C-alpha positions as CSV (number, residue, x, y, z in Angstrom):
1,Q,18.0,-1.2,-14.4
2,L,15.5,-3.7,-13.1
3,Q,15.9,-7.5,-13.0
4,A,12.8,-9.6,-12.2
5,S,13.1,-13.2,-11.0
6,G,11.2,-15.9,-9.1
7,G,8.7,-17.1,-11.6
8,G,8.0,-20.7,-12.3
9,L,5.3,-23.5,-12.5
10,V,3.0,-24.0,-9.6
11,L,-0.2,-25.9,-8.8
12,G,-3.4,-23.9,-8.2
13,G,-3.6,-22.9,-4.6
14,G,0.2,-22.7,-4.3
15,S,2.5,-19.7,-3.7
16,L,5.4,-17.9,-5.4
17,R,7.5,-14.9,-4.4
18,L,8.7,-12.7,-7.1
19,S,11.7,-10.4,-6.7
20,C,12.9,-7.4,-8.6
21,A,16.4,-6.2,-8.1
22,A,17.2,-2.6,-8.9
23,S,20.5,-1.0,-9.6
24,G,21.6,2.6,-10.1
25,R,19.2,5.3,-9.2
26,T,16.3,3.1,-10.2
27,F,15.4,2.2,-6.6
28,S,15.4,5.7,-5.3
29,V,12.3,6.4,-7.4
30,N,9.0,6.6,-5.5
31,A,6.7,4.2,-7.2
32,M,7.5,0.6,-7.8
33,T,4.9,-1.5,-9.5
34,W,4.1,-4.9,-10.8
35,F,2.3,-5.4,-14.1
36,R,1.4,-8.7,-15.8
37,Q,0.6,-9.8,-19.3
38,S,-1.3,-13.0,-20.1
39,P,-1.1,-14.7,-23.5
40,G,-3.4,-12.8,-25.9
41,K,-4.2,-10.1,-23.5
42,E,-3.0,-6.5,-22.8
43,R,-0.6,-5.8,-19.9
44,E,-2.5,-5.0,-16.7
45,F,-1.7,-3.5,-13.4
46,V,-1.2,-5.8,-10.4
47,A,0.1,-3.8,-7.4
48,A,2.2,-0.7,-6.6
49,I,4.1,0.6,-3.6
50,S,5.6,3.9,-2.6
51,W,8.9,4.6,-1.0
52,T,7.3,4.8,2.4
53,G,5.3,1.5,1.9
54,L,1.9,2.8,0.9
55,S,0.4,0.2,-1.5
56,Y,-2.6,-0.6,-3.5
57,Y,-3.8,-3.6,-5.6
58,A,-5.9,-4.7,-8.5
59,D,-9.2,-6.2,-7.3
60,S,-8.3,-9.5,-8.9
61,V,-5.3,-10.0,-6.6
62,K,-6.4,-8.2,-3.5
63,D,-6.2,-10.4,-0.3
64,R,-4.0,-12.9,-2.2
65,F,-0.9,-10.9,-3.2
66,T,1.3,-8.7,-1.1
67,I,3.7,-6.1,-2.5
68,S,6.7,-5.0,-0.4
69,R,10.1,-3.4,-0.9
70,D,13.4,-3.5,1.0
71,N,14.9,-0.1,0.4
72,T,18.2,-1.1,2.1
73,K,18.6,-4.0,-0.4
74,N,17.1,-2.2,-3.5
75,T,14.7,-5.0,-4.0
76,L,10.9,-5.2,-4.7
77,F,8.9,-8.2,-3.9
78,L,5.5,-9.7,-4.8
79,Q,4.3,-12.5,-2.5
80,M,1.6,-14.4,-4.4
81,N,-0.6,-16.9,-2.4
82,N,-3.6,-19.0,-3.4
83,L,-2.6,-18.8,-7.0
84,K,-5.2,-19.4,-9.7
85,P,-4.8,-20.5,-13.3
86,E,-5.9,-17.0,-14.4
87,D,-2.8,-15.6,-12.7
88,T,-0.7,-17.2,-15.4
89,A,1.3,-14.4,-17.0
90,A,4.6,-12.8,-17.5
91,Y,5.1,-10.4,-14.6
92,Y,7.0,-7.2,-15.0
93,C,8.4,-4.7,-12.5
94,A,8.5,-1.1,-13.3
95,A,9.6,2.2,-11.6
96,R,8.8,5.9,-11.9
97,D,9.4,9.0,-9.8
98,I,5.8,9.9,-9.0
99,F,3.5,7.8,-6.9
100,H,-0.2,8.4,-7.5
101,F,-2.3,6.3,-5.1
102,G,-4.8,4.3,-7.2
103,D,-3.3,5.0,-10.6
104,T,-3.1,1.7,-12.6
105,R,-1.9,3.2,-15.9
106,E,1.4,2.5,-17.5
107,N,2.1,6.2,-18.1
108,G,5.4,7.6,-16.9
109,Y,7.3,4.5,-16.0
110,S,11.0,5.1,-16.9
111,Y,12.3,1.7,-16.0
112,W,11.0,-1.8,-16.8
113,G,12.3,-5.3,-15.9
114,Q,12.5,-8.0,-18.5
115,G,9.6,-10.1,-17.1
116,T,9.4,-13.4,-15.2
117,L,6.9,-16.1,-16.3
118,V,4.4,-17.5,-13.8
119,T,2.4,-20.5,-14.8
120,V,-0.4,-21.9,-12.6
121,S,-1.8,-25.3,-13.4
122,S,-5.2,-26.4,-12.4
């Protein structure tokens, strides 16, 4: 099971840190990923990280967001800096066994968190 938290309302240019707490065998999976869904849009890839810390990002968040994980605490993080109104979305964490560097599809994710809402005002 995955439990996402840390969302909230922030002014443009501000920062937030999302967390995703995992229980059971969920966190032993290789790929941990953040997706997001804005109102009226399809869910999109944000960032992913492997068990060993290899990561990649969507172009829209590169250089502003940082994904990390603490394997000892079974927790996934997303540090979001210089937030923009277009970052407003529900953010979801997900996990699957196989890590494919550069893969942004939703295929194969066995576990999903419930989502945490991020609202960025201009």
